[in-house]
C-alpha positions as CSV (number, residue, x, y, z in Angstrom):
1,X,25.4,12.7,13.4
2,X,22.4,12.8,15.8
3,X,22.2,11.3,19.3
4,X,18.9,11.2,21.2
5,X,18.1,10.6,24.9
6,X,14.4,10.4,25.8
7,X,12.9,11.1,29.3
8,X,9.3,10.9,30.5
9,X,8.5,14.6,30.8
10,X,11.2,16.1,28.6
11,X,13.1,15.1,25.5
12,X,16.7,16.3,25.2
13,X,18.0,16.4,21.6
14,X,21.8,16.5,21.2
15,X,22.9,17.4,17.7
16,X,26.5,17.2,16.8
17,X,27.8,19.2,13.9
18,X,30.0,17.1,11.7
19,X,32.2,20.2,10.9
20,X,32.6,22.0,14.2
21,X,32.0,18.9,16.5
22,X,30.1,21.3,18.8
23,X,26.9,20.3,20.5
24,X,23.6,22.2,20.7
25,X,21.0,21.0,23.2
26,X,17.2,21.6,22.7
27,X,14.6,20.7,25.3
28,X,11.0,20.1,24.5
29,X,8.3,19.4,27.0
30,X,6.6,16.1,26.5
31,X,2.8,16.3,26.8
32,X,0.6,13.7,28.4
33,X,-2.2,12.4,26.2
34,X,-4.9,15.0,26.1
35,X,-2.8,18.0,27.0
36,X,-2.4,21.0,24.8
37,X,0.7,23.0,24.0
38,X,1.1,26.2,26.0
39,X,1.0,28.2,22.8
40,X,-2.3,26.7,21.7
41,X,-0.9,24.9,18.7
42,X,-1.9,21.3,18.1
43,X,0.5,18.7,19.5
44,X,2.8,16.6,17.3
45,X,3.9,13.0,17.6
46,X,7.1,14.1,19.4
47,X,5.0,15.8,22.1
48,X,3.1,12.6,23.0
49,X,5.3,9.7,22.0
50,X,6.7,9.3,25.5
51,X,3.3,9.2,27.2
52,X,1.1,7.1,24.9
53,X,0.5,3.6,26.1
54,X,2.1,0.8,24.2
55,X,1.2,-0.9,21.8
56,X,0.1,1.9,19.5
57,X,-2.1,1.7,16.5
58,X,-0.6,4.3,14.2
59,X,-2.1,5.9,11.1
60,X,-1.3,9.0,9.1
61,X,-4.0,10.7,7.0
62,X,-5.0,13.9,5.1
63,X,-8.4,15.5,4.7
64,X,-9.3,13.3,1.6
65,X,-9.4,10.3,4.0
66,X,-11.5,11.8,6.8
67,X,-14.5,9.6,6.3
68,X,-12.4,6.5,5.4
69,X,-10.6,7.0,8.7
70,X,-13.9,7.4,10.6
71,X,-15.1,4.2,9.1
72,X,-11.9,2.6,10.2
73,X,-12.4,3.9,13.8
74,X,-16.1,2.8,13.8
75,X,-15.1,-0.8,12.8
76,X,-12.9,-0.9,16.0
77,X,-15.6,0.7,18.1
78,X,-18.1,-1.9,17.0
79,X,-15.9,-4.7,18.4
80,X,-15.9,-3.1,21.8
81,X,-12.1,-2.7,21.6
82,X,-10.2,0.3,22.9
83,X,-6.5,0.1,21.8
84,X,-4.2,3.0,21.9
85,X,-4.9,4.8,18.6
86,X,-2.6,7.6,17.4
87,X,-3.5,9.5,14.2
88,X,-1.0,11.9,12.6
89,X,-2.9,14.5,10.5
90,X,-1.2,16.0,7.5
91,X,-3.5,19.1,7.4
92,X,-5.5,21.2,9.8
93,X,-8.9,20.1,8.5
94,X,-8.4,16.5,9.3
95,X,-7.0,17.4,12.7
96,X,-10.0,19.5,13.5
97,X,-12.3,16.7,12.7
98,X,-10.5,13.7,14.2
99,X,-9.4,15.5,17.4
100,X,-13.0,15.4,18.5
101,X,-13.0,11.6,18.6
102,X,-12.9,10.1,22.1
103,X,-10.3,7.4,22.9
104,X,-8.2,8.6,19.9
105,X,-5.0,10.6,20.2
106,X,-4.8,13.0,17.3
107,X,-1.7,15.1,16.5
108,X,-0.5,17.3,13.6
109,X,2.6,16.4,11.6
110,X,5.8,18.0,12.7
111,X,7.2,17.7,9.2
112,X,6.3,19.8,6.1
113,X,2.6,19.8,5.4
114,X,1.6,17.5,2.6
115,X,-1.0,17.8,-0.1
116,X,-4.6,17.2,1.1
117,X,-6.0,15.3,-1.9
118,X,-6.2,11.6,-2.8
119,X,-3.0,11.4,-4.8
120,X,-2.3,9.0,-7.6
121,X,-0.3,5.9,-6.6
122,X,3.5,6.4,-7.1
123,X,3.1,10.1,-8.0
124,X,5.6,12.4,-6.5
125,X,3.0,13.9,-4.1
126,X,1.9,10.4,-3.1
127,X,5.4,9.3,-2.3
128,X,6.0,12.5,-0.3
129,X,2.9,11.8,1.7
130,X,3.5,8.1,2.5
131,X,7.3,8.5,3.1
132,X,6.5,10.5,6.2
133,X,5.0,7.4,8.0
134,X,8.6,6.1,8.5
135,X,9.8,8.9,10.8
136,X,6.5,8.6,12.7
137,X,7.2,4.9,13.3
138,X,10.7,5.6,14.4
139,X,9.6,8.3,16.8
140,X,7.5,5.8,18.7
141,X,10.0,3.0,18.5
142,X,12.7,5.3,20.0
143,X,10.2,5.9,22.9
144,X,10.0,2.2,23.5
145,X,6.6,1.6,22.0
146,X,5.4,-1.3,20.0
147,X,3.8,0.1,16.8
148,X,1.0,-1.4,14.6
149,X,1.0,0.9,11.6
150,X,-1.9,0.6,9.3
151,X,-3.6,2.4,6.5
152,X,-7.1,3.6,7.3
153,X,-8.8,2.0,4.3
154,X,-9.0,-1.0,6.5
155,X,-11.8,-2.6,8.5
156,X,-11.3,-4.6,11.7
157,X,-13.6,-7.7,12.1
158,X,-11.6,-9.1,15.1
159,X,-8.8,-8.1,17.3
160,X,-5.5,-8.3,15.2
161,X,-3.3,-8.1,18.3
162,X,-4.2,-11.7,19.1
163,X,-2.2,-12.7,16.0
164,X,1.0,-10.8,16.7
165,X,1.9,-12.3,20.0
166,X,5.0,-14.4,20.5
167,X,8.7,-14.0,19.9
168,X,8.7,-11.8,16.8
169,X,10.2,-8.5,15.7
170,X,7.9,-7.6,12.8
171,X,4.6,-9.0,11.5
172,X,3.5,-8.4,7.9
173,X,0.8,-9.3,5.4
174,X,1.1,-10.2,1.7
175,X,0.2,-7.4,-0.7
176,X,0.4,-9.3,-4.0
177,X,-1.8,-12.3,-5.0
178,X,-0.2,-15.7,-4.4
179,X,2.3,-16.6,-7.1
180,X,1.9,-13.1,-8.7
181,X,5.0,-12.8,-11.0
182,X,6.7,-15.2,-8.6
183,X,7.3,-12.3,-6.2
184,X,6.7,-12.1,-2.4
185,X,5.8,-8.5,-1.6
186,X,4.8,-7.4,1.9
187,X,2.4,-4.5,2.4
188,X,3.7,-1.3,3.9
189,X,0.2,-0.3,4.8
190,X,-0.2,-2.9,7.6
191,X,2.9,-3.7,9.6
192,X,3.5,-4.5,13.3
193,X,6.8,-3.5,14.8
194,X,7.8,-4.8,18.2
195,X,10.2,-2.5,20.1
196,X,13.3,-4.5,19.5
197,X,16.8,-3.6,18.3
198,X,16.3,-5.6,15.1
199,X,13.0,-3.9,14.2
200,X,14.6,-0.6,14.8
201,X,17.5,-1.6,12.5
202,X,15.0,-2.5,9.8
203,X,13.0,0.8,10.0
204,X,16.3,2.8,10.1
205,X,17.4,1.1,6.9
206,X,14.0,1.7,5.4
207,X,14.3,5.4,6.2
208,X,17.9,5.5,4.9
209,X,16.8,4.3,1.5
210,X,14.0,6.8,1.3
211,X,16.3,9.8,1.9
212,X,19.1,8.5,-0.2
213,X,20.2,10.7,-3.1
214,X,20.5,7.5,-5.2
215,X,16.7,6.9,-4.9
216,X,15.1,6.7,-8.3
217,X,12.2,9.1,-8.9
218,X,8.9,7.3,-8.6
219,X,10.3,4.4,-6.6
220,X,7.8,3.8,-3.8
221,X,8.4,3.2,-0.2
222,X,6.8,-0.3,-0.1
223,X,9.7,-1.7,-2.2
224,X,12.2,0.0,0.2
225,X,10.5,-1.7,3.2
226,X,10.8,-5.1,1.5
227,X,14.5,-4.4,0.9
228,X,15.0,-3.4,4.5
229,X,13.3,-6.6,5.7
230,X,15.8,-8.6,3.6
231,X,18.6,-6.5,5.1
232,X,17.3,-7.5,8.6
233,X,17.6,-11.2,7.6
234,X,21.2,-10.8,6.6
235,X,22.7,-9.0,9.6
236,X,26.2,-10.5,10.1
237,X,27.1,-11.2,13.6
238,X,23.8,-9.7,14.8
239,X,20.5,-11.1,15.9
240,X,18.6,-11.8,12.7
241,X,15.0,-10.6,12.0
242,X,12.2,-12.7,13.4
243,X,9.4,-12.1,10.9
244,X,5.9,-13.3,11.1
245,X,3.8,-13.4,7.9
246,X,0.1,-13.2,8.9
247,X,-2.2,-15.7,7.1
248,X,-3.9,-14.5,3.9
249,X,-7.2,-16.0,4.8
250,X,-7.4,-13.9,8.0
251,X,-5.7,-10.7,6.7
252,X,-7.2,-10.1,3.3
253,X,-6.1,-7.6,0.7
254,X,-8.6,-6.0,-1.7
255,X,-8.0,-8.5,-4.5
256,X,-8.8,-11.4,-2.2
257,X,-11.8,-10.2,-0.3
258,X,-13.7,-8.1,-2.9
259,X,-13.2,-10.5,-5.8
260,X,-15.4,-13.1,-4.1
261,X,-19.2,-12.7,-4.4
262,X,-19.7,-14.6,-1.1
263,X,-21.3,-12.5,1.6
264,X,-19.2,-11.8,4.7
265,X,-21.3,-14.0,6.9
266,X,-20.6,-17.0,4.7
267,X,-16.8,-16.5,4.7
268,X,-15.1,-19.3,6.6
269,X,-12.9,-18.5,8.3
270,X,-14.1,-15.0,9.0
271,X,-11.3,-12.5,8.3
272,X,-9.7,-10.5,11.0
273,X,-9.0,-7.6,8.8
274,X,-9.9,-6.4,5.3
275,X,-7.7,-4.0,3.4
276,X,-9.7,-2.0,0.8
277,X,-6.7,-1.7,-1.6
278,X,-6.0,-2.8,-5.1
279,X,-8.5,-0.2,-6.5
280,X,-7.9,3.3,-7.7
281,X,-9.7,6.3,-6.2
282,X,-11.8,6.9,-3.1
283,X,-15.2,6.5,-4.8
284,X,-14.6,2.9,-5.8
285,X,-13.5,2.1,-2.2
286,X,-16.8,3.5,-1.0
287,X,-18.8,1.4,-3.5
288,X,-17.0,-1.8,-2.3
289,X,-17.6,-1.0,1.4
290,X,-21.3,-0.5,0.8
291,X,-21.7,-3.6,-1.3
292,X,-20.4,-5.8,1.4
293,X,-22.0,-4.0,4.4
294,X,-18.7,-2.6,5.6
295,X,-19.6,1.1,5.4
296,X,-20.5,2.2,9.0
297,X,-20.4,5.9,8.6
298,X,-24.0,6.3,7.4
299,X,-25.2,4.5,10.5
300,X,-23.5,6.9,12.9
301,X,-24.9,10.5,13.0
302,X,-21.9,11.8,14.9
303,X,-19.4,11.4,12.1
304,X,-18.4,14.1,9.7
305,X,-20.8,15.1,6.9
306,X,-17.9,15.3,4.4
307,X,-18.4,15.9,0.7
308,X,-16.7,12.7,-0.6
309,X,-14.7,13.1,-3.8
310,X,-11.3,12.1,-5.1
311,X,-10.1,15.7,-4.8
């Protein structure tokens, strides 16, 4: 059993051993945004979770996604928006690059380092990488932050926060085409979590499924999120989940936006967000971006000259 109490400058972790019922207290100084650890090591999300300003745009990447992430950041910069952005890096190379960005808080993972390539969807390495986003989300929720988690193969065309206001716990987008196999599947790569007891319940249940010994090999975390959302709807005697599904025509997945030949300027309504998913590999994502004028990296000389490959 684990109980946690968070303070502004320090976090006090109280761990209770199920066998001995003895407690052991560990204290960890919480860094303000921009501060470095006294030992010179990169900060982790636990170091800054108490001091970052809510709401937080959260992303987790490895070095294979450096330029994809820089394109994501450039799309936000082009709108003149300055939300709180927190990027968790899964390797030192991505941290060294992205920590140079202004108005972006960059940290290293506090969990085991992941592979640094672009892994095949649903592979063991892929699941190990994307599963780690859930404890990152929980860390911020437990520090009373609203969290807008998103993959970085996304381009902002307008401010998405204008669409997640109101009395909600969680906002999601569709991942599958309409009427696809008669299923409703919400995307785990773009989810807004308001800091409420019900959203915390959902994320805790999501995490519980991921670490369960009953989890089948190859089962991916998006399905577990959808099960956790259903669990949130069915809470007996508790406040039920207030879920907002964002409109497809404004929050477009890859199969919706890129399967149309219409130029962006002719789209009506103009999307708020475009998710460059439903394609395998990084190189095809790049082709898509360039075809529709959504690749901003080549226009900015300050971004990384990274040799772009799927490895």
